[in-house]
C-alpha positions in Angstrom: 0.0 0.0 0.0 1.1 3.5 -0.7 0.5 6.1 1.9 0.0 9.5 0.3 -0.4 12.8 2.0 -3.2 14.9 0.5 -5.0 18.1 1.3 -8.7 17.7 2.0 -11.2 20.3 0.8 -12.3 20.9 4.4 -8.8 21.7 5.5 -8.2 24.0 2.5 -11.4 25.8 3.2 -10.4 26.4 6.8 -7.1 27.8 5.7 -8.7 30.1 3.2 -11.2 31.3 5.7 -8.4 32.3 8.1 -6.8 34.1 5.2 -10.0 36.0 4.4 -10.1 37.3 8.0 -7.0 39.3 7.3 -9.0 41.5 4.9 -11.3 42.6 7.9 -8.4 44.1 9.8 -8.8 47.7 10.9 -5.4 48.3 12.3 -1.9 47.3 11.4 -1.5 45.2 14.6 -4.7 43.4 13.9 -3.5 42.6 10.3 -0.3 41.2 11.8 -2.1 39.1 14.3 -4.6 37.7 11.8 -1.7 36.9 9.4 0.1 35.0 12.2 -3.2 33.2 13.0 -3.7 32.1 9.4 -0.1 30.9 9.1 -0.4 29.0 12.4 -3.5 27.2 11.2 -1.7 26.2 7.9 1.4 25.1 9.9 -0.7 23.0 12.2 -2.6 21.3 9.3 0.7 20.5 7.6 2.3 19.1 10.8 -0.7 16.8 11.4 -0.4 15.5 7.8 -3.8 17.0 6.8 -2.1 19.2 4.2 0.9 18.6 2.0 4.0 20.6 2.6 3.9 22.1 -0.9 0.3 23.2 -0.5 1.0 24.6 3.0 4.0 26.5 1.7 2.0 27.9 -1.2 -0.9 29.0 0.9 1.4 30.4 3.6 3.2 32.5 1.0 -0.2 33.8 -0.3 -1.3 34.6 3.3 2.0 36.4 4.0 1.6 38.5 0.8 -2.0 39.3 1.6 -1.1 40.3 5.1 1.7 42.6 3.9 -0.6 44.2 1.3 -3.4 44.9 3.9 -0.7 46.2 6.3 0.6 48.6 3.7 -2.9 49.8 2.8 -3.7 50.5 6.4 -0.5 52.5 6.9 -1.1 54.5 3.7 -4.7 55.3 4.9 -3.4 56.4 8.3 -0.7 58.6 6.8 -3.3 60.2 4.4 -5.6 60.9 7.2 -2.8 62.5 9.3 -1.7 64.6 6.3 -5.3 65.7 5.7 -5.8 66.6 9.4 -2.5 68.6 9.4 -3.6 70.4 6.2 -6.9 71.4 7.8 -5.0 72.7 10.8 -2.8 74.8 8.6 -5.9 76.3 6.8 -7.4 77.2 10.2 -4.2 79.0 11.2 -4.0 80.8 7.8 -7.6 82.0 8.2 -7.1 83.2 11.7 -7.3 87.0 11.6 -4.0 88.8 12.1 -5.8 91.4 14.3 -6.4 88.9 17.0 -2.7 88.0 17.2 -1.7 91.6 17.8 -1.7 92.6 21.5 
């Protein structure tokens, strides 16, 4: 008899669901935690023989790339919001009458 490792559809679905959770992250820290969670699930499946090593590596690579993309997007959004807030503050200062500043 030949013993063959294979990846069941149920295990693959579970790994992909964990990967989909990354897209719901609202903060950079949450994106990192969800990425680690998904990779942990994939690693556990592979260690228990429920997923082939090649499949696990491929999905983990995809999860890592997705996590990094979400992380970058969240950082860009935060920087854009900070720049917009600073721009509004500069406009308020510019609109402040000079007469009020004079003693």
